[in-house]
Structure formats: structure tokens, C-alpha cells
Z-matrix of the N, CA and C atoms (Angstrom, degrees):
N
C 1 1.465
C 2 1.527 1 109.44
N 3 1.313 2 118.16 1 145.39
C 4 1.467 3 120.63 2 178.09
C 5 1.549 4 112.12 3 -75.30
N 6 1.291 5 114.55 4 104.56
C 7 1.477 6 121.59 5 179.72
C 8 1.548 7 107.88 6 -123.83
N 9 1.306 8 114.73 7 127.33
C 10 1.421 9 118.16 8 -173.37
C 11 1.514 10 111.51 9 -125.69
N 12 1.353 11 114.59 10 137.36
C 13 1.466 12 123.32 11 171.52
C 14 1.521 13 108.80 12 -87.18
N 15 1.316 14 115.72 13 140.76
C 16 1.475 15 119.64 14 170.17
C 17 1.524 16 108.69 15 -141.70
N 18 1.316 17 114.84 16 136.41
C 19 1.458 18 123.15 17 -178.29
C 20 1.551 19 112.01 18 51.80
N 21 1.331 20 114.16 19 35.88
C 22 1.480 21 119.28 20 177.31
C 23 1.520 22 113.56 21 79.94
N 24 1.336 23 119.61 22 4.29
C 25 1.484 24 120.86 23 177.77
C 26 1.515 25 109.01 24 -103.56
N 27 1.329 26 115.02 25 127.24
C 28 1.464 27 123.39 26 -179.11
C 29 1.492 28 109.85 27 -113.70
N 30 1.365 29 119.36 28 133.69
C 31 1.471 30 119.45 29 175.29
C 32 1.492 31 112.21 30 -54.65
N 33 1.353 32 114.17 31 153.80
C 34 1.495 33 123.88 32 178.57
C 35 1.484 34 109.07 33 -113.57
N 36 1.337 35 116.27 34 124.03
C 37 1.466 36 119.66 35 178.14
C 38 1.504 37 107.64 36 -138.54
N 39 1.352 38 117.99 37 109.89
C 40 1.484 39 119.48 38 177.94
C 41 1.518 40 112.89 39 -66.18
N 42 1.320 41 115.33 40 156.92
C 43 1.488 42 118.63 41 -179.00
C 44 1.513 43 114.37 42 -63.28
N 45 1.306 44 118.47 43 -21.75
C 46 1.516 45 118.57 44 -177.48
C 47 1.523 46 109.65 45 -95.47
N 48 1.293 47 120.43 46 16.50
C 49 1.416 48 123.37 47 169.79
C 50 1.508 49 110.81 48 -111.25
N 51 1.368 50 117.94 49 162.78
C 52 1.415 51 122.57 50 -179.76
C 53 1.530 52 111.72 51 -125.85
N 54 1.335 53 114.15 52 125.16
C 55 1.495 54 119.33 53 174.41
C 56 1.502 55 106.15 54 -118.39
N 57 1.310 56 118.27 55 120.88
C 58 1.450 57 123.00 56 -179.59
C 59 1.523 58 109.45 57 -56.32
N 60 1.365 59 117.45 58 145.62
C 61 1.476 60 118.65 59 -178.34
C 62 1.514 61 115.59 60 -64.09
N 63 1.332 62 118.49 61 -14.25
C 64 1.511 63 120.48 62 178.71
C 65 1.501 64 111.13 63 -96.19
N 66 1.326 65 119.98 64 -7.61
C 67 1.469 66 121.88 65 179.78
C 68 1.550 67 106.00 66 -75.37
N 69 1.324 68 114.03 67 154.06
C 70 1.495 69 121.03 68 179.82
C 71 1.510 70 110.72 69 -122.18
N 72 1.373 71 114.11 70 126.11
C 73 1.423 72 120.55 71 177.20
C 74 1.513 73 109.05 72 -118.78
N 75 1.347 74 116.38 73 128.97
C 76 1.491 75 119.86 74 -174.79
C 77 1.511 76 108.75 75 -129.03
N 78 1.316 77 116.37 76 122.83
C 79 1.467 78 122.75 77 167.00
C 80 1.517 79 116.89 78 73.01
N 81 1.310 80 116.48 79 -124.84
C 82 1.436 81 122.44 80 -172.66
C 83 1.535 82 112.48 81 -82.51
N 84 1.279 83 115.13 82 73.10
C 85 1.473 84 124.39 83 -177.70
C 86 1.565 85 106.02 84 -120.75
N 87 1.332 86 114.51 85 126.13
C 88 1.447 87 120.49 86 -179.33
C 89 1.549 88 108.11 87 -123.29
N 90 1.342 89 114.38 88 112.82
C 91 1.447 90 120.89 89 -178.52
C 92 1.594 91 107.03 90 -101.49
N 93 1.332 92 117.04 91 135.81
C 94 1.430 93 120.16 92 178.61
C 95 1.515 94 110.41 93 -84.30
N 96 1.329 95 113.86 94 -164.94
C 97 1.505 96 120.75 95 -179.46
C 98 1.488 97 112.54 96 -83.95
N 99 1.288 98 116.52 97 149.93
C 100 1.513 99 123.39 98 176.64
C 101 1.543 100 112.36 99 57.40
N 102 1.314 101 116.55 100 33.47
C 103 1.488 102 122.20 101 -177.81
C 104 1.546 103 108.05 102 -96.32
N 105 1.315 104 115.12 103 142.65
C 106 1.469 105 122.01 104 175.56
C 107 1.555 106 108.01 105 -113.70
N 108 1.344 107 114.99 106 125.29
C 109 1.446 108 121.91 107 176.43
C 110 1.558 109 104.10 108 -117.32
N 111 1.338 110 117.07 109 120.87
C 112 1.488 111 121.60 110 -170.62
C 113 1.506 112 113.56 111 -85.40
N 114 1.339 113 112.98 112 177.11
C 115 1.500 114 120.43 113 -178.78
C 116 1.535 115 109.87 114 -58.82
N 117 1.341 116 114.10 115 139.06
C 118 1.472 117 125.16 116 174.53
C 119 1.538 118 114.53 117 60.46
N 120 1.335 119 119.49 118 16.06
C 121 1.410 120 122.68 119 171.55
C 122 1.502 121 108.38 120 -69.29
N 123 1.346 122 118.40 121 146.16
C 124 1.459 123 123.00 122 179.89
C 125 1.547 124 108.20 123 -126.40
N 126 1.310 125 117.43 124 116.39
C 127 1.438 126 122.61 125 179.12
C 128 1.541 127 105.79 126 -114.85
N 129 1.338 128 117.99 127 101.99
C 130 1.476 129 123.56 128 -170.96
C 131 1.535 130 107.86 129 -103.71
N 132 1.296 131 116.59 130 99.25
C 133 1.442 132 121.60 131 171.76
C 134 1.485 133 112.86 132 -96.19
N 135 1.341 134 116.57 133 48.08
C 136 1.483 135 122.57 134 -177.68
C 137 1.522 136 111.56 135 -95.29
N 138 1.346 137 116.77 136 -14.96
C 139 1.487 138 121.32 137 175.64
C 140 1.567 139 106.89 138 -116.41
N 141 1.339 140 115.54 139 -69.52
C 142 1.470 141 121.98 140 -179.84
C 143 1.501 142 111.09 141 -108.28
N 144 1.349 143 116.66 142 168.15
C 145 1.473 144 121.79 143 179.65
C 146 1.493 145 111.69 144 -74.32
N 147 1.333 146 117.53 145 142.98
C 148 1.435 147 124.83 146 174.50
C 149 1.567 148 106.50 147 -113.71
N 150 1.374 149 115.39 148 125.15
C 151 1.444 150 118.21 149 179.02
C 152 1.520 151 109.64 150 -127.29
N 153 1.314 152 116.64 151 129.60
C 154 1.474 153 120.37 152 174.43
C 155 1.560 154 105.21 153 -123.04
N 156 1.329 155 116.63 154 107.64
C 157 1.436 156 120.22 155 -172.05
C 158 1.524 157 114.62 156 -77.87
N 159 1.332 158 117.39 157 174.15
C 160 1.458 159 124.13 158 -172.53
C 161 1.513 160 111.97 159 -50.92
N 162 1.352 161 116.33 160 137.54
C 163 1.466 162 122.66 161 173.96
C 164 1.495 163 115.90 162 76.10
N 165 1.341 164 119.20 163 -1.35
C 166 1.438 165 119.87 164 -177.02
C 167 1.519 166 110.99 165 -85.02
N 168 1.323 167 116.66 166 166.98
C 169 1.464 168 121.67 167 174.48
C 170 1.482 169 110.44 168 -136.73
N 171 1.317 170 115.91 169 146.88
C 172 1.441 171 125.27 170 177.79
C 173 1.523 172 105.60 171 -132.03
N 174 1.342 173 114.94 172 107.74
C 175 1.461 174 122.12 173 -164.84
C 176 1.563 175 112.19 174 -82.95
N 177 1.328 176 113.76 175 -179.32
C 178 1.476 177 124.18 176 -178.98
C 179 1.519 178 112.00 177 -43.99
N 180 1.315 179 116.09 178 136.62
C 181 1.480 180 125.73 179 170.46
C 182 1.518 181 114.43 180 61.57
N 183 1.325 182 118.85 181 18.10
C 184 1.466 183 120.62 182 175.07
C 185 1.536 184 108.38 183 -78.95
N 186 1.339 185 112.55 184 155.96
C 187 1.458 186 120.67 185 177.21
C 188 1.565 187 106.48 186 -128.41
N 189 1.323 188 113.14 187 131.38
C 190 1.496 189 119.59 188 172.48
C 191 1.546 190 105.88 189 -126.00
N 192 1.380 191 113.29 190 127.04
C 193 1.469 192 119.68 191 -179.06
C 194 1.530 193 106.52 192 -159.58
N 195 1.334 194 115.65 193 169.11
C 196 1.423 195 118.88 194 179.98
C 197 1.560 196 110.22 195 -161.86
N 198 1.283 197 117.34 196 162.33
C 199 1.464 198 122.28 197 173.45
C 200 1.532 199 112.40 198 -67.91
N 201 1.332 200 119.73 199 165.10
C 202 1.449 201 121.31 200 175.12
C 203 1.563 202 111.34 201 -54.83
N 204 1.312 203 113.94 202 143.47
C 205 1.461 204 123.79 203 177.63
C 206 1.526 205 110.64 204 65.02
N 207 1.322 206 119.21 205 24.53
C 208 1.457 207 123.29 206 -175.92
C 209 1.503 208 109.66 207 -129.48
N 210 1.337 209 115.51 208 124.35
C 211 1.481 210 119.14 209 177.93
C 212 1.532 211 108.90 210 -87.70
N 213 1.338 212 116.40 211 146.59
C 214 1.434 213 124.51 212 170.21
C 215 1.532 214 106.49 213 -117.29
N 216 1.323 215 116.47 214 116.63
C 217 1.486 216 118.94 215 -167.38
C 218 1.521 217 110.77 216 -128.36
N 219 1.322 218 113.06 217 134.09
C 220 1.497 219 120.28 218 166.01
C 221 1.483 220 106.53 219 -113.42
N 222 1.310 221 115.94 220 113.80
C 223 1.469 222 119.46 221 -174.59
C 224 1.538 223 110.53 222 -77.16
N 225 1.288 224 115.23 223 177.00
C 226 1.474 225 124.08 224 -173.10
C 227 1.522 226 111.69 225 -48.83
N 228 1.340 227 115.69 226 132.85
C 229 1.479 228 123.82 227 177.23
C 230 1.550 229 113.22 228 63.18
N 231 1.383 230 115.72 229 16.57
C 232 1.500 231 117.91 230 174.43
C 233 1.507 232 107.53 231 -64.91
N 234 1.312 233 114.17 232 157.31
C 235 1.464 234 121.91 233 -172.25
C 236 1.560 235 106.84 234 -138.76
N 237 1.311 236 118.28 235 109.39
C 238 1.443 237 124.21 236 -171.58
C 239 1.530 238 107.63 237 -112.71
N 240 1.358 239 115.51 238 108.59
C 241 1.453 240 121.63 239 -174.85
C 242 1.491 241 114.93 240 -69.17
N 243 1.337 242 113.97 241 163.77
C 244 1.501 243 120.16 242 -178.37
C 245 1.536 244 114.38 243 -49.36
N 246 1.320 245 113.17 244 131.41
C 247 1.454 246 119.59 245 174.62
C 248 1.534 247 118.17 246 75.25
N 249 1.331 248 118.01 247 8.72
C 250 1.435 249 120.84 248 -178.57
C 251 1.538 250 110.60 249 -75.57
N 252 1.317 251 114.93 250 151.96
C 253 1.472 252 121.68 251 178.00
C 254 1.495 253 107.32 252 -119.82
N 255 1.356 254 115.53 253 125.10
C 256 1.460 255 123.51 254 172.95
C 257 1.498 256 110.93 255 -116.72
N 258 1.371 257 117.37 256 120.43
C 259 1.414 258 118.95 257 -176.40
C 260 1.542 259 109.09 258 -129.25
N 261 1.335 260 114.55 259 105.91
C 262 1.462 261 120.70 260 175.82
C 263 1.497 262 115.00 261 60.74
N 264 1.296 263 117.01 262 33.74
C 265 1.466 264 122.73 263 -176.40
C 266 1.541 265 111.92 264 -117.92
N 267 1.325 266 116.35 265 173.42
C 268 1.451 267 120.51 266 176.83
C 269 1.582 268 106.81 267 -125.50
N 270 1.314 269 114.99 268 123.27
C 271 1.469 270 121.62 269 175.37
C 272 1.512 271 108.12 270 -102.04
N 273 1.314 272 117.91 271 121.19
C 274 1.458 273 121.51 272 -172.69
C 275 1.518 274 114.43 273 -70.89
N 276 1.310 275 115.02 274 168.25
C 277 1.474 276 122.95 275 -179.59
C 278 1.527 277 110.81 276 -53.95
N 279 1.327 278 115.58 277 130.71
C 280 1.417 279 123.38 278 175.71
C 281 1.544 280 116.19 279 61.89
N 282 1.341 281 113.41 280 20.99
C 283 1.478 282 118.57 281 175.27
C 284 1.499 283 112.00 282 -88.70
N 285 1.352 284 117.30 283 158.76
C 286 1.438 285 122.78 284 -178.20
C 287 1.539 286 107.53 285 -125.04
N 288 1.348 287 113.97 286 134.75
C 289 1.421 288 121.52 287 173.15
C 290 1.529 289 107.90 288 -111.06
N 291 1.342 290 117.50 289 118.01
C 292 1.454 291 120.05 290 -175.67
C 293 1.493 292 115.94 291 -68.61
N 294 1.297 293 116.31 292 168.89
C 295 1.469 294 122.28 293 -175.57
C 296 1.490 295 110.17 294 -60.68
N 297 1.383 296 114.03 295 137.82
C 298 1.479 297 122.69 296 178.81
C 299 1.539 298 115.71 297 59.91
N 300 1.325 299 117.13 298 14.90
C 301 1.454 300 118.73 299 172.78
C 302 1.490 301 108.59 300 -76.19
N 303 1.385 302 114.05 301 156.72
C 304 1.451 303 121.18 302 177.33
C 305 1.571 304 107.59 303 -126.69
N 306 1.327 305 114.62 304 129.48
C 307 1.439 306 120.25 305 178.17
C 308 1.524 307 108.02 306 -121.49
N 309 1.326 308 116.56 307 120.27
C 310 1.466 309 120.80 308 -169.84
C 311 1.523 310 113.41 309 -95.30
N 312 1.324 311 112.04 310 179.38
C 313 1.476 312 124.14 311 -171.69
C 314 1.504 313 113.47 312 -55.77
N 315 1.328 314 114.81 313 129.80
C 316 1.460 315 121.23 314 176.51
C 317 1.511 316 114.95 315 78.76
N 318 1.323 317 118.49 316 -1.08
C 319 1.459 318 121.17 317 179.20
C 320 1.550 319 106.65 318 -73.36
N 321 1.360 320 115.94 319 145.31
C 322 1.419 321 122.23 320 175.51
C 323 1.540 322 108.26 321 -130.06
N 324 1.366 323 112.84 322 124.05
C 325 1.442 324 119.79 323 -178.42
C 326 1.525 325 107.01 324 -105.67
N 327 1.328 326 116.93 325 123.45
C 328 1.454 327 120.98 326 -179.09
C 329 1.500 328 113.32 327 -65.92
N 330 1.357 329 113.95 328 156.66
C 331 1.475 330 118.33 329 -178.96
C 332 1.508 331 112.06 330 -59.39
N 333 1.337 332 115.19 331 154.63
C 334 1.449 333 123.53 332 178.28
C 335 1.541 334 114.79 333 59.05
N 336 1.335 335 117.56 334 19.08
C 337 1.468 336 120.79 335 179.10
C 338 1.547 337 110.15 336 -94.92
N 339 1.297 338 116.98 337 158.99
C 340 1.441 339 122.17 338 179.12
C 341 1.539 340 107.13 339 -127.13
N 342 1.362 341 116.12 340 125.19
C 343 1.423 342 123.26 341 174.19
C 344 1.524 343 108.45 342 -97.72
N 345 1.309 344 118.83 343 122.07
C 346 1.487 345 121.79 344 -175.86
C 347 1.540 346 110.17 345 -65.77
N 348 1.376 347 112.49 346 158.48
C 349 1.435 348 120.69 347 179.73
C 350 1.538 349 109.22 348 -58.88
N 351 1.337 350 115.01 349 142.12
C 352 1.477 351 123.39 350 176.02
C 353 1.504 352 113.96 351 66.13
N 354 1.355 353 120.20 352 12.75
C 355 1.451 354 121.43 353 179.68
C 356 1.538 355 109.24 354 -78.75
N 357 1.307 356 115.70 355 157.33
C 358 1.484 357 122.04 356 179.38
C 359 1.512 358 109.00 357 -123.52
N 360 1.344 359 114.78 358 111.92
C 361 1.484 360 120.28 359 177.93
C 362 1.497 361 108.57 360 -95.94
N 363 1.349 362 114.74 361 118.93
C 364 1.486 363 120.76 362 -176.18
C 365 1.516 364 111.19 363 -68.68
N 366 1.358 365 115.60 364 161.43
C 367 1.446 366 122.32 365 176.14
C 368 1.538 367 109.38 366 -57.17
N 369 1.349 368 114.08 367 141.19
C 370 1.473 369 121.84 368 176.10
C 371 1.516 370 116.17 369 67.66
N 372 1.364 371 117.46 370 5.20
C 373 1.463 372 119.01 371 177.56
C 374 1.495 373 108.62 372 -69.64
N 375 1.354 374 115.13 373 143.83
C 376 1.482 375 118.32 374 177.60
C 377 1.559 376 107.54 375 -130.71
N 378 1.308 377 114.36 376 133.75
C 379 1.484 378 120.86 377 178.71
C 380 1.486 379 110.41 378 -124.88
N 381 1.311 380 114.96 379 138.47
C 382 1.502 381 122.52 380 179.82
C 383 1.552 382 108.94 381 -69.67
N 384 1.285 383 114.16 382 173.07
C 385 1.464 384 121.24 383 177.72
C 386 1.481 385 111.19 384 -69.24
N 387 1.370 386 113.65 385 156.40
C 388 1.455 387 121.19 386 170.79
C 389 1.486 388 116.33 387 67.17
N 390 1.335 389 120.24 388 29.24
C 391 1.432 390 124.15 389 -175.52
C 392 1.502 391 113.01 390 -108.31
N 393 1.296 392 117.29 391 149.37
C 394 1.511 393 125.90 392 168.23
C 395 1.545 394 103.52 393 -95.19
N 396 1.319 395 115.77 394 117.80
C 397 1.458 396 123.01 395 -176.11
C 398 1.481 397 109.04 396 -117.48
N 399 1.379 398 115.29 397 123.13
C 400 1.456 399 121.17 398 -172.37
C 401 1.508 400 110.06 399 -138.32
N 402 1.345 401 114.68 400 154.30
C 403 1.479 402 120.51 401 165.26
C 404 1.463 403 113.47 402 104.12
N 405 1.382 404 111.57 403 -179.17
C 406 1.455 405 121.14 404 -177.12
C 407 1.553 406 107.12 405 -144.59
N 408 1.335 407 118.32 406 97.23
C 409 1.469 408 126.02 407 4.36
C 410 1.516 409 110.13 408 -72.34
N 411 1.298 410 116.51 409 154.60
C 412 1.448 411 122.86 410 -177.37
C 413 1.488 412 110.79 411 -74.24
N 414 1.328 413 117.52 412 145.83
C 415 1.442 414 124.29 413 173.60
C 416 1.531 415 108.77 414 -144.15
N 417 1.341 416 115.50 415 155.41
C 418 1.450 417 120.36 416 179.04
C 419 1.565 418 106.79 417 -77.42
N 420 1.312 419 115.62 418 122.21
C 421 1.463 420 119.33 419 -176.35
C 422 1.515 421 112.20 420 -96.23
N 423 1.334 422 117.63 421 -27.92
C 424 1.455 423 121.29 422 179.98
C 425 1.546 424 108.65 423 -173.49
N 426 1.352 425 114.74 424 166.77
C 427 1.468 426 118.09 425 170.04
C 428 1.535 427 109.19 426 -71.10
N 429 1.301 428 114.73 427 151.20
C 430 1.501 429 119.29 428 174.30
C 431 1.499 430 111.30 429 -71.28
N 432 1.356 431 112.92 430 146.40
C 433 1.496 432 117.82 431 172.93
C 434 1.503 433 110.02 432 -85.78
N 435 1.308 434 116.70 433 156.93
C 436 1.466 435 123.75 434 -179.30
C 437 1.545 436 112.11 435 -52.61
N 438 1.334 437 116.83 436 -42.61
C 439 1.482 438 120.06 437 -178.00
C 440 1.510 439 110.85 438 -69.74
N 441 1.331 440 118.16 439 -28.43
C 442 1.445 441 118.95 440 175.91
C 443 1.533 442 112.29 441 -72.36
N 444 1.306 443 117.66 442 -37.23
C 445 1.468 444 120.18 443 173.29
C 446 1.529 445 112.95 444 -64.97
N 447 1.332 446 115.37 445 -40.33
C 448 1.466 447 119.71 446 176.57
C 449 1.518 448 110.89 447 -62.48
N 450 1.342 449 117.06 448 -42.68
C 451 1.466 450 121.52 449 177.13
C 452 1.555 451 112.30 450 -57.89
N 453 1.315 452 114.60 451 -42.98
C 454 1.459 453 122.06 452 179.08
C 455 1.545 454 110.19 453 -63.24
N 456 1.323 455 116.66 454 -46.06
C 457 1.461 456 120.55 455 -179.46
C 458 1.512 457 110.00 456 -63.43
N 459 1.320 458 118.96 457 -43.22
C 460 1.465 459 120.89 458 176.55
C 461 1.556 460 112.30 459 -59.02
N 462 1.281 461 117.78 460 -44.46
C 463 1.463 462 122.50 461 178.62
C 464 1.493 463 112.28 462 -61.16
N 465 1.335 464 116.29 463 -42.84
C 466 1.501 465 118.86 464 176.64
C 467 1.526 466 111.56 465 -65.00
N 468 1.316 467 116.26 466 -40.00
C 469 1.481 468 118.94 467 177.20
C 470 1.554 469 110.89 468 -58.02
N 471 1.370 470 114.28 469 -41.19
C 472 1.491 471 117.31 470 178.24
C 473 1.512 472 112.10 471 -60.18
N 474 1.296 473 118.46 472 -36.21
C 475 1.475 474 121.54 473 176.65
C 476 1.512 475 110.22 474 -71.34
N 477 1.354 476 119.26 475 -36.78
C 478 1.469 477 119.61 476 176.19
C 479 1.520 478 110.73 477 -65.38
N 480 1.334 479 116.48 478 -37.28
C 481 1.494 480 118.36 479 172.42
C 482 1.482 481 112.54 480 -66.99
N 483 1.323 482 117.11 481 -35.51
C 484 1.524 483 121.45 482 176.99
C 485 1.522 484 110.13 483 -59.11
N 486 1.303 485 119.60 484 -34.37
C 487 1.461 486 121.90 485 176.24
C 488 1.550 487 109.71 486 -55.75
N 489 1.296 488 114.23 487 -49.46
C 490 1.483 489 120.81 488 -179.23
C 491 1.526 490 110.02 489 -63.93
N 492 1.382 491 116.07 490 -46.17
C 493 1.448 492 118.90 491 178.39
C 494 1.487 493 114.47 492 -58.64
N 495 1.341 494 115.93 493 -44.70
C 496 1.454 495 121.15 494 179.70
C 497 1.532 496 113.44 495 -62.98
N 498 1.330 497 114.99 496 -44.01
C 499 1.437 498 119.82 497 178.79
C 500 1.526 499 112.31 498 -63.87
N 501 1.337 500 116.17 499 -31.43
C 502 1.459 501 121.11 500 -178.77
C 503 1.554 502 113.96 501 -85.15
N 504 1.342 503 117.20 502 -33.73
C 505 1.449 504 114.89 503 -168.96
C 506 1.526 505 116.54 504 -136.09
N 507 1.306 506 118.78 505 -9.84
C 508 1.493 507 119.47 506 -179.31
C 509 1.478 508 110.58 507 -75.86
N 510 1.337 509 117.98 508 124.13
C 511 1.442 510 123.98 509 171.72
C 512 1.488 511 110.14 510 -155.41
N 513 1.305 512 116.75 511 153.75
C 514 1.459 513 122.13 512 -177.07
C 515 1.519 514 108.87 513 -76.23
N 516 1.379 515 115.58 514 136.57
C 517 1.460 516 121.59 515 -179.11
C 518 1.511 517 107.07 516 -139.95
N 519 1.340 518 113.16 517 171.91
C 520 1.469 519 120.17 518 169.58
C 521 1.546 520 108.60 519 -84.11
N 522 1.344 521 119.45 520 145.41
C 523 1.461 522 120.35 521 -178.30
C 524 1.486 523 109.43 522 -72.70
N 525 1.351 524 114.57 523 155.10
C 526 1.464 525 122.10 524 172.37
C 527 1.510 526 109.52 525 -75.84
N 528 1.292 527 118.41 526 156.96
C 529 1.461 528 120.97 527 177.26
C 530 1.523 529 112.71 528 -84.04
N 531 1.318 530 116.93 529 -22.18
C 532 1.419 531 122.67 530 174.43
C 533 1.561 532 109.42 531 -160.76
N 534 1.351 533 117.47 532 156.42
C 535 1.463 534 119.48 533 -177.63
C 536 1.527 535 112.36 534 -63.86
N 537 1.325 536 115.99 535 147.86
C 538 1.441 537 121.88 536 176.62
C 539 1.522 538 107.59 537 -65.24
N 540 1.326 539 117.69 538 152.94
C 541 1.501 540 123.15 539 179.57
C 542 1.540 541 108.25 540 -62.72
N 543 1.319 542 119.37 541 -36.36
C 544 1.451 543 120.70 542 -175.06
C 545 1.535 544 110.32 543 -113.04
N 546 1.329 545 117.22 544 40.98
C 547 1.453 546 121.62 545 -173.78
C 548 1.564 547 110.27 546 -59.43
N 549 1.300 548 115.75 547 124.60
C 550 1.475 549 120.28 548 179.92
C 551 1.496 550 111.58 549 -75.74
N 552 1.323 551 117.30 550 168.18
C 553 1.433 552 123.73 551 174.63
C 554 1.527 553 108.79 552 -114.63
N 555 1.321 554 116.38 553 159.26
C 556 1.428 555 121.24 554 175.40
C 557 1.511 556 111.25 555 -68.06
N 558 1.305 557 117.56 556 145.58
C 559 1.439 558 124.80 557 -178.82
C 560 1.537 559 111.36 558 -121.21
N 561 1.325 560 118.35 559 126.32
C 562 1.451 561 122.87 560 177.96
C 563 1.543 562 110.15 561 -123.26
N 564 1.322 563 113.81 562 124.57
C 565 1.459 564 119.41 563 179.30
C 566 1.539 565 112.87 564 52.17
N 567 1.352 566 112.99 565 37.97
C 568 1.496 567 120.71 566 178.64
C 569 1.555 568 113.53 567 78.67
N 570 1.315 569 116.41 568 3.08
C 571 1.467 570 118.45 569 -179.47
C 572 1.542 571 110.64 570 -113.02
N 573 1.312 572 116.39 571 126.92
C 574 1.434 573 123.12 572 -179.02
C 575 1.528 574 110.83 573 -66.24
N 576 1.316 575 117.80 574 128.86
C 577 1.480 576 122.34 575 -179.47
C 578 1.512 577 110.43 576 -79.34
N 579 1.324 578 118.35 577 101.44
C 580 1.473 579 121.87 578 -178.52
C 581 1.485 580 108.19 579 -120.45
N 582 1.341 581 117.90 580 151.23
C 583 1.474 582 120.09 581 177.27
C 584 1.496 583 110.26 582 -66.40
N 585 1.335 584 115.49 583 152.26
C 586 1.475 585 121.09 584 -177.77
C 587 1.537 586 111.22 585 -71.69
């Protein structure tokens, strides 16, 4: 994986976390345990510190960065969807940032909250815990329902399991010319993943 030291600061990645080989980590980046960092994610700790705490995931094409003297933090079990941008903000414990959402400098997202896909959270915005946050600019539209919180927790657990799966079986190969006659399907929680 492309990992770069700058000004004597080297990214930290524990052995029980997974960083995809195409992700880029630069400088003052601290990854916790059981963390998943997806393909083409960019965590740039060349100005401020980047922290991804235990059990969190930062998915494909995400960017984490911040201004000097500014930490960008995803707390424990945080879930950052594909293409999201986090800049100098704090994402609370067990919160979810939807795909292609942007969270700006000084924003604080309360624990167990969900930011909808493509939402824009303005600088210095603060949201309480357990909120559904939507729009551009984003606003809290209502408290989350119990089933929504359960859905979020299940999704994050799938990424924690993906860490184990990737460490055990992900490796670069040459593609097949055609599918095998008996090609298997992925299985999750004992259920075969089939199209609807």
C-alpha cells in the first residue's frame, strides 16, 4: 500500500486492520484496530492529524484531510460511505456518513447519527446524537428510529467482517477468460447473496 512519511511522521496501521493496496496514507494518520480502509481512499495527514478509531470503516474513494492544527476524526464504529469527503471534522461514535456526502471544517456529528447521501454539512455545524441529517446545507430532520440504528450497526459489522475476509483471502490475480461452470456466490450470515 502507498504509505508515506512526511516531516518525520509515519502513518500507524495495526496488524488487525486492513488498508486496501490502492489507498494512500500520508503522514500523521492513526488507524485503530479492526478498521477497514477501502480502495482509492486518501487519508492526508500532511497538515492536520487524521484519526480513524477502532471498528470504523472509510470506504472507496473517500478523502480525509484538514487544515494545520486541525484533527479529522472518525470515532469508534464510524461508517464512512463511498466517495465521502471529511475535512477537519469529527464524526461521532457509531455515526454514518452517506455516499458522496461532504462534512466541512469544525463540524461535529453526534454519535449514532446518519448523514444522508450527497448531503453537505457546513463548517462549524454541530448535530446532537441520534439524528437523521439530510440536505445541502444539511439539517437534522428527525431522530433516528430504532430499526435505522440497528441497520447501521449491521452494516458496520459487515465491514468489520470484511477486514477479516480481506486479510484472509484478498490478493491480486489475473482475470479469468470466462466464468467457471460451477461459479459459487458470496454467502453472508449463512444466506447466499443472489440478485432480487
